[in-house]
C-alpha positions as CSV (number, residue, x, y, z in Angstrom):
1,M,13.0,-11.0,-4.8
2,R,11.3,-13.3,-7.3
3,L,8.0,-11.8,-8.4
4,V,4.8,-12.9,-10.2
5,V,2.5,-10.3,-11.8
6,L,-1.1,-11.4,-12.4
7,G,-2.7,-8.9,-14.8
8,S,0.6,-7.7,-16.1
9,T,-0.7,-5.6,-19.1
10,G,-3.3,-3.7,-17.0
11,S,-2.7,-0.4,-15.3
12,I,-1.7,-1.9,-12.0
13,G,0.3,-4.7,-13.6
14,R,2.3,-2.2,-15.7
15,Q,3.1,-0.1,-12.7
16,A,4.0,-3.1,-10.7
17,L,6.6,-4.0,-13.4
18,E,7.9,-0.4,-13.1
19,V,8.4,-1.0,-9.4
20,A,10.1,-4.3,-10.2
21,R,12.6,-2.4,-12.4
22,W,13.2,0.2,-9.7
23,R,14.0,-2.6,-7.2
24,G,15.8,-5.0,-9.6
25,Y,13.3,-7.8,-8.9
26,R,13.4,-11.0,-10.9
27,V,10.0,-11.3,-12.6
28,V,9.4,-15.1,-13.0
29,G,5.8,-15.1,-14.1
30,L,3.4,-13.0,-16.1
31,A,-0.4,-13.5,-16.5
32,A,-2.1,-11.3,-19.1
33,G,-5.1,-11.2,-21.3
34,R,-5.2,-10.2,-25.0
35,N,-2.8,-7.3,-25.2
36,L,-0.2,-8.9,-27.5
37,E,2.1,-6.0,-28.0
38,V,2.4,-4.9,-24.4
39,L,2.8,-8.5,-23.2
40,S,5.5,-9.1,-25.9
41,E,7.4,-6.0,-24.6
42,Q,7.2,-7.4,-21.1
43,I,8.4,-10.9,-22.1
44,A,11.3,-9.4,-24.0
45,L,12.3,-7.2,-21.1
46,F,11.8,-9.6,-18.2
47,K,12.2,-13.1,-19.8
48,P,9.8,-14.8,-17.4
49,L,9.9,-18.5,-16.8
50,L,6.1,-18.9,-17.4
51,V,3.5,-16.8,-19.1
52,A,-0.3,-17.0,-19.2
53,A,-2.3,-15.3,-22.0
54,E,-5.5,-15.8,-23.9
55,E,-5.2,-18.9,-26.1
56,E,-5.7,-17.0,-29.3
57,L,-2.3,-15.3,-28.6
58,H,-0.4,-18.5,-28.2
59,P,0.7,-19.1,-31.8
60,E,2.0,-15.6,-32.2
61,L,3.8,-15.6,-28.8
62,K,5.5,-18.9,-29.7
63,A,6.5,-17.5,-33.0
64,R,8.0,-14.4,-31.4
65,F,9.6,-16.3,-28.4
66,P,10.3,-19.9,-29.3
67,W,11.7,-20.6,-25.8
68,L,8.6,-19.3,-24.0
69,R,6.6,-21.6,-21.7
70,L,2.9,-21.0,-21.6
71,G,0.5,-22.0,-18.8
72,T,-2.6,-21.0,-17.0
73,P,-2.9,-17.9,-14.7
74,E,-3.2,-20.3,-11.7
75,E,0.1,-22.1,-12.7
76,V,1.8,-18.7,-13.0
77,A,0.4,-17.7,-9.6
78,A,1.8,-20.9,-8.0
79,L,5.4,-20.4,-9.3
80,E,8.1,-20.4,-6.7
81,A,8.5,-16.8,-5.8
82,E,8.5,-14.5,-2.7
83,A,5.6,-12.4,-3.8
84,A,2.7,-12.1,-6.3
85,V,0.9,-8.9,-7.4
86,A,-2.8,-9.9,-7.9
87,A,-4.2,-7.4,-10.4
88,I,-6.5,-9.4,-12.7
89,P,-9.8,-7.4,-12.5
90,G,-13.1,-8.8,-11.5
91,L,-13.9,-12.2,-10.2
92,A,-11.7,-13.6,-12.9
93,G,-8.9,-12.7,-10.6
94,L,-10.1,-14.8,-7.7
95,D,-8.8,-18.3,-8.8
96,P,-5.2,-17.0,-9.6
97,T,-5.2,-15.0,-6.3
98,R,-6.3,-18.1,-4.4
99,A,-3.5,-20.1,-6.1
100,A,-1.0,-17.6,-5.0
101,V,-2.3,-17.6,-1.4
102,R,-2.2,-21.4,-1.3
103,T,1.5,-21.4,-2.1
104,G,2.2,-19.3,1.0
105,K,3.8,-16.3,-0.7
106,R,3.1,-12.6,0.0
107,V,0.2,-11.5,-2.1
108,A,0.0,-7.8,-3.0
109,L,-3.7,-7.6,-3.5
110,A,-5.1,-5.1,-6.1
111,N,-8.1,-7.3,-7.1
112,K,-10.6,-6.0,-4.6
113,E,-13.4,-8.2,-6.0
114,S,-11.6,-11.3,-4.6
115,M,-11.7,-9.9,-1.0
116,V,-15.2,-8.6,-1.4
117,A,-16.6,-11.9,-2.7
118,A,-14.4,-14.4,-0.8
119,G,-12.7,-12.6,2.1
120,P,-13.4,-15.2,4.9
121,L,-12.6,-18.1,2.6
122,L,-9.3,-16.5,1.4
123,W,-8.2,-15.7,4.9
124,K,-8.8,-19.3,6.0
125,E,-6.6,-20.5,3.2
126,A,-4.0,-17.8,3.8
127,E,-3.7,-18.7,7.5
128,A,-3.4,-22.4,6.6
129,A,-0.6,-21.7,4.1
130,G,1.2,-19.0,6.0
131,A,0.6,-16.5,3.3
132,E,0.5,-12.7,3.8
133,I,-2.2,-10.6,2.1
134,L,-1.1,-6.9,1.8
135,P,-3.3,-4.3,0.2
136,V,-2.3,-2.4,-3.0
137,D,-5.3,-0.1,-3.2
138,S,-4.0,3.3,-1.9
139,E,-6.8,3.6,0.6
140,H,-6.3,0.2,2.1
141,S,-2.6,0.6,2.1
142,A,-3.1,3.8,4.0
143,L,-5.3,2.1,6.6
144,F,-2.9,-0.8,6.9
145,Q,0.0,1.6,7.6
146,A,-2.1,3.7,10.1
147,L,-3.1,0.5,12.0
148,L,0.4,-0.8,12.4
149,G,1.3,-1.0,16.1
150,E,-2.1,0.1,17.3
151,P,-4.4,-2.2,19.6
152,R,-7.6,-3.0,17.7
153,E,-9.7,-2.1,20.7
154,D,-8.4,1.5,20.5
155,V,-9.7,1.9,16.9
156,A,-13.0,3.8,16.7
157,E,-13.4,3.9,12.9
158,L,-11.7,3.4,9.5
159,I,-12.1,6.3,7.0
160,L,-11.6,5.8,3.3
161,T,-11.2,8.9,1.2
162,A,-12.8,9.3,-2.3
163,S,-11.7,11.8,-4.9
164,G,-15.4,12.1,-5.9
165,G,-14.5,11.2,-9.5
166,P,-15.3,13.3,-12.6
167,F,-18.9,14.1,-11.6
168,L,-18.6,15.4,-8.1
169,D,-20.6,18.5,-8.9
170,S,-21.6,18.4,-12.5
171,P,-23.3,17.7,-14.7
172,Q,-26.5,18.1,-12.7
173,D,-28.2,15.3,-14.8
174,L,-26.0,12.3,-14.6
175,S,-28.1,10.5,-17.3
176,E,-26.3,12.7,-19.8
177,V,-22.9,11.1,-18.9
178,T,-21.2,9.2,-21.8
179,P,-18.6,6.5,-21.5
180,E,-16.0,9.0,-22.8
181,M,-16.9,11.4,-20.0
182,A,-16.8,8.7,-17.4
183,L,-13.4,7.5,-18.4
184,R,-11.8,11.0,-17.8
185,H,-10.8,10.6,-14.2
186,P,-9.3,13.9,-12.8
187,R,-6.7,12.2,-10.5
188,W,-5.9,8.6,-11.2
189,R,-4.8,6.6,-14.2
190,M,-6.7,3.3,-14.0
191,G,-8.3,0.7,-16.2
192,P,-11.8,1.4,-17.7
193,K,-13.8,-0.7,-15.3
194,V,-12.4,0.8,-12.1
195,T,-12.5,4.3,-13.7
196,V,-16.3,4.0,-14.3
197,D,-16.7,2.5,-10.8
198,S,-14.9,5.6,-9.5
199,A,-17.4,7.8,-11.4
200,T,-20.4,6.1,-9.9
201,L,-18.7,5.9,-6.4
202,F,-19.3,2.1,-6.6
203,N,-15.6,1.7,-6.4
204,K,-15.7,3.3,-3.0
205,G,-18.5,0.9,-2.1
206,L,-16.3,-2.0,-3.1
207,E,-13.5,-0.5,-1.1
208,V,-15.7,-0.3,2.0
209,L,-16.5,-4.0,1.6
210,E,-12.9,-4.8,0.9
211,A,-11.9,-3.0,4.1
212,K,-14.5,-4.9,6.1
213,E,-13.1,-8.2,4.9
214,L,-9.4,-7.3,4.8
215,F,-9.2,-5.7,8.2
216,R,-12.1,-7.7,9.7
217,F,-13.8,-4.6,11.2
218,P,-17.6,-4.1,11.6
219,L,-19.2,-2.4,8.6
220,E,-20.7,0.4,10.8
221,R,-17.1,1.4,11.8
222,I,-16.0,2.0,8.1
223,K,-16.7,5.5,6.8
224,V,-16.2,7.4,3.5
225,L,-15.2,11.0,3.1
226,V,-14.9,12.8,-0.3
227,H,-11.5,14.4,-0.6
228,P,-11.1,16.0,-4.0
229,Q,-7.3,16.5,-3.8
230,A,-6.9,12.7,-3.3
231,Y,-3.7,13.3,-1.2
232,V,-5.0,11.8,2.0
233,H,-5.7,8.2,1.2
234,G,-7.1,6.9,4.4
235,L,-7.5,7.7,8.1
236,V,-7.9,5.8,11.3
237,R,-9.8,7.5,14.1
238,F,-9.0,6.3,17.6
239,Q,-11.2,6.1,20.7
240,D,-9.5,9.2,22.2
241,G,-10.4,11.3,19.2
242,S,-7.0,11.4,17.6
243,L,-6.4,10.4,13.9
244,K,-3.6,8.9,11.9
245,A,-3.5,9.3,8.2
246,S,-1.4,8.3,5.3
247,L,-0.7,11.0,2.7
248,G,1.1,10.9,-0.6
249,P,1.0,11.5,-4.3
250,T,-1.7,10.0,-6.4
251,D,0.7,7.4,-7.9
252,M,-0.1,3.7,-7.5
253,R,3.5,2.8,-7.7
254,L,3.9,3.9,-4.1
255,P,1.3,1.5,-2.5
256,I,2.5,-1.3,-4.9
257,Q,6.0,-0.9,-3.7
258,Y,5.0,-0.7,-0.1
259,A,3.0,-4.0,-0.4
260,L,6.2,-5.6,-1.8
261,T,8.8,-4.1,0.5
262,H,6.9,-3.8,3.8
263,P,8.1,-2.9,6.4
264,R,10.9,-1.1,4.4
265,R,10.4,2.1,2.5
266,P,13.2,2.3,-0.1
267,E,13.7,5.5,-2.0
268,T,11.7,6.2,-5.2
269,P,11.7,9.0,-7.9
270,L,8.5,10.4,-6.1
271,R,10.3,11.4,-2.9
272,D,10.5,15.1,-3.5
273,L,7.1,15.9,-5.0
274,P,5.4,19.1,-3.6
275,L,2.7,19.1,-1.0
276,P,-0.8,20.4,-2.0
277,G,-1.9,23.8,-0.7
278,R,-5.2,22.7,0.8
279,L,-7.0,19.6,1.8
280,D,-10.9,19.5,1.7
281,F,-13.1,16.8,3.2
282,L,-16.9,16.4,2.4
283,P,-19.5,13.8,3.2
284,P,-20.5,11.7,0.2
285,N,-23.8,12.5,-1.6
286,L,-25.7,9.2,-1.5
287,E,-28.6,10.5,-3.5
288,R,-26.4,11.5,-6.4
289,F,-24.3,8.3,-6.0
290,P,-26.7,5.6,-4.9
291,A,-24.2,2.8,-5.8
292,L,-22.3,3.6,-2.6
293,A,-25.4,3.1,-0.4
294,L,-26.1,-0.2,-2.2
295,A,-22.7,-1.5,-1.4
296,Y,-23.3,-0.7,2.3
297,E,-26.6,-2.5,2.1
298,A,-24.9,-5.6,0.6
299,G,-22.3,-5.4,3.3
300,K,-25.0,-5.4,6.0
301,R,-26.4,-8.6,4.5
302,G,-22.9,-10.1,3.9
303,G,-22.0,-13.4,2.3
304,V,-23.2,-13.9,-1.2
305,F,-25.0,-10.5,-1.3
306,Q,-21.5,-9.0,-1.8
307,V,-20.8,-11.5,-4.5
308,A,-24.0,-10.7,-6.3
309,L,-23.5,-6.9,-6.2
310,S,-19.9,-7.1,-7.5
311,A,-20.9,-9.5,-10.3
312,A,-23.9,-7.3,-11.3
313,D,-21.6,-4.3,-11.5
314,E,-19.1,-6.0,-13.8
315,V,-22.0,-6.6,-16.3
316,A,-23.6,-3.1,-15.8
317,V,-20.3,-1.3,-16.4
318,E,-19.6,-3.4,-19.5
319,R,-23.0,-2.6,-20.9
320,F,-22.6,1.1,-20.2
321,L,-19.2,1.1,-21.9
322,K,-20.8,-0.5,-25.0
323,G,-23.5,2.1,-25.0
324,E,-26.3,-0.3,-24.2
325,I,-27.5,1.5,-21.0
326,R,-27.2,4.9,-19.4
327,F,-24.8,5.9,-16.6
328,T,-27.8,6.2,-14.2
329,D,-28.9,2.6,-15.1
330,I,-25.8,1.2,-13.4
331,P,-27.1,1.6,-9.8
332,R,-30.6,0.6,-11.0
333,I,-29.2,-2.8,-12.2
334,L,-27.3,-3.2,-8.9
335,E,-30.5,-2.5,-6.9
336,K,-32.5,-5.0,-9.0
337,V,-29.9,-7.8,-8.5
338,L,-29.5,-7.1,-4.8
339,S,-33.2,-7.3,-4.2
340,Q,-33.4,-10.7,-5.9
341,T,-30.3,-12.3,-4.5
342,P,-31.0,-15.6,-2.6
343,S,-29.9,-15.8,1.0
344,L,-27.2,-18.5,1.0
345,P,-24.2,-19.2,3.2
346,L,-20.8,-18.2,1.7
347,S,-19.0,-21.1,0.3
348,W,-16.7,-21.6,-2.7
349,E,-19.6,-23.5,-4.5
350,N,-22.3,-20.9,-3.7
351,L,-19.9,-18.0,-4.6
352,Y,-19.5,-19.1,-8.2
353,Q,-23.2,-20.1,-8.6
354,V,-24.4,-16.7,-7.3
355,D,-21.8,-14.9,-9.4
356,A,-23.1,-16.6,-12.6
357,W,-26.7,-16.0,-11.6
358,A,-26.2,-12.3,-10.8
359,K,-24.5,-11.7,-14.2
360,E,-27.4,-13.2,-16.0
361,V,-29.9,-11.1,-14.1
362,A,-27.8,-8.0,-14.8
363,K,-28.0,-8.7,-18.5
364,E,-31.8,-8.6,-18.6
């Protein structure tokens, strides 16, 4: 398989490249940001045909690899390949994801913001190009697998599990939370933005919206359960009361590989890991984690409201990590932006306008 990895130096990108080594894939394109040393290691190892990186890195990359071709993330995404891993975080990942979709390849989607902001628009282009969009998020991969072979009319609800993050029970006063505390996730190794989102449970809110757009199910049939062991990633409840779940280790290489190899399940080094001794499930505390409720509210309104909320969160998390605002200010900023969002139909033009507007409001 020829593979393109968008966001190659991030957590998902690096793990996708580990999967590529497991499977012996030819990595033809890499798109990264400013991490020169990690990108250089990847270029030396995989010798891609085309690389995208921040322009400030270009002179040094050309000095280290005189043969290297440099391009834009969209050009990397459009390379001739069987699959692309779309893992550039935030709405910055939308255009490269769209470019990959338009070339008709399989897209292993890790960038949830693309589906949250532009789900109906992306599906329209995927259907026109014959592209597949398969989820990489462990929860959505679990739902995808549990839905296989099942009539949609038999599905009662989709259930996403949430580990609860580092602040499930303490501290009592979340305004005391520092960036260092928020970045210590008890289960998953992820990038800083998604780790903070996990701590506020906004990540679960984004996943609810992603599930709504990805599987095209009504919002009221998508539920969340807190599951501290993070071993059950998602469940589908059927009309007869039975449930199907996908369980497995908290290791993103598994859903990444499944998105690339579906419907096959080749062996991995994770095959013989032990099972946990207990599995707990709890309802989410929406008073303690209001960002999740705000995501549901944006989902009810749909369209550009989802764009605005996602954009506001990008700014709010960045401000929190810089020490400009408190942890508890993040949902306050989301609520402010959501309350001021104009009601507009979803279109490519409106999407980018609302994204820019929401980011400015979130900075105030």
